[in-house]
C-alpha positions as CSV (number, residue, x, y, z in Angstrom):
1,M,112.6,103.1,86.5
2,A,110.7,106.3,86.6
3,T,109.7,108.6,89.5
4,V,109.0,106.9,92.6
5,M,106.0,108.6,94.7
6,G,105.0,107.4,98.3
7,I,101.2,108.8,100.3
8,A,102.1,107.6,103.5
9,R,98.9,108.1,106.0
10,F,99.6,108.0,109.9
11,V,96.0,107.6,112.5
12,F,97.8,108.7,115.6
13,H,97.8,107.3,118.6
14,A,96.2,109.1,121.6
15,G,98.5,112.1,122.6
16,A,100.9,111.2,119.8
17,V,100.8,113.9,117.4
18,D,103.1,116.5,118.8
19,E,105.8,113.8,119.0
20,F,104.9,112.8,115.5
21,T,105.1,116.3,114.4
22,R,108.4,116.3,115.9
23,L,110.0,113.6,114.5
24,S,108.6,114.2,110.8
25,R,110.7,117.8,111.6
26,Q,113.9,115.7,111.7
27,C,112.6,114.0,108.9
28,V,112.8,117.4,106.6
29,Q,116.0,118.1,107.9
30,I,117.6,114.5,106.8
31,V,115.8,115.7,103.1
32,E,117.2,119.2,102.9
33,Q,120.7,117.9,104.5
34,E,121.1,114.3,103.0
35,D,118.8,113.3,100.1
36,T,120.0,114.6,96.2
37,G,117.1,112.2,95.1
38,T,114.1,113.5,96.7
39,T,112.1,115.9,94.5
40,R,109.0,117.2,97.0
41,Y,108.7,116.2,100.5
42,E,105.7,117.8,102.3
43,V,102.9,116.3,105.4
44,Y,99.9,117.5,106.2
45,L,97.9,117.6,109.2
46,N,93.6,117.0,109.4
47,A,91.9,119.9,111.3
48,D,91.4,118.2,114.4
49,R,95.0,116.7,114.2
50,T,94.5,113.2,114.5
51,E,96.3,112.0,111.2
52,A,98.5,112.5,108.3
53,I,99.7,112.5,105.1
54,V,103.5,112.2,103.9
55,I,103.6,113.2,100.4
56,E,106.9,111.8,98.8
57,E,108.3,111.8,95.4
58,Y,112.0,110.3,94.1
59,V,113.7,111.1,91.1
60,D,113.5,106.3,91.1
61,A,114.3,104.0,93.6
62,A,117.6,104.2,94.5
63,A,116.5,107.4,95.7
64,F,113.7,106.2,97.6
65,F,116.3,104.1,98.8
66,D,118.7,106.2,99.5
67,H,116.3,108.2,101.7
68,L,115.3,105.5,103.7
69,A,118.8,104.9,104.6
70,H,119.5,108.5,105.7
71,V,116.7,108.4,107.9
72,G,117.5,105.2,109.2
73,P,115.8,102.2,110.8
74,D,115.5,104.3,114.5
75,L,114.1,107.5,113.5
76,M,111.8,105.2,110.9
77,A,111.0,103.1,114.0
78,A,109.9,106.1,116.3
79,I,107.7,107.5,113.4
80,S,105.9,104.2,113.1
81,K,104.8,104.1,116.7
82,T,103.3,107.3,116.5
83,G,100.2,105.9,114.7
84,T,98.8,103.1,113.1
85,L,100.9,103.5,109.3
86,T,99.5,102.5,105.8
87,G,100.3,104.2,102.4
88,E,100.7,103.7,98.7
89,V,103.9,103.3,96.6
90,L,103.4,104.2,93.8
91,G,105.9,104.2,90.0
92,S,107.4,101.0,87.7
93,P,108.4,98.7,90.3
94,S,111.8,96.9,90.5
95,A,111.9,93.5,91.3
96,D,114.3,94.8,94.7
97,L,111.2,97.4,95.1
98,R,108.6,94.6,95.0
99,E,110.7,93.0,97.2
100,R,111.8,95.6,100.4
101,L,108.0,96.2,100.1
102,A,106.7,93.0,100.1
103,N,106.0,93.2,104.0
104,A,105.4,96.8,104.8
105,P,102.2,98.3,105.4
106,V,102.1,99.6,101.7
107,S,100.2,99.1,98.6
108,L,102.3,99.2,94.9
109,F,100.8,100.6,92.5
110,A,102.2,100.5,89.0
111,P,101.2,103.4,86.3
112,H,98.2,103.0,83.8
113,L,97.1,106.0,82.3
114,R,98.6,109.6,82.4
115,A,97.8,113.1,80.7
116,I,100.1,116.0,80.6
117,T,99.0,119.1,80.9
């Protein structure tokens, strides 16, 4: 399977941006210290700090699942409580990836066209 990219979008609950920032720092530390297949992990905030976008890229679906395991359900639940989460996962979906994302608040997109410059 080719690379997997995730785009997570958060719309924060009132007063939750500082908690999101604190928890996001923990995620970045986990990526730096534990993930071996994460090639990109970036957190962006809008100007008024009411929304965030997290861009993640993994060498394959296994690396994506490893990242989720490293972050763990408790940290994921805490981050999810800071706002409303939606997102997209981009890649060639394996059956396992489709199954694991079936009830997640994300849409799955398969490759269609690509240009390399």
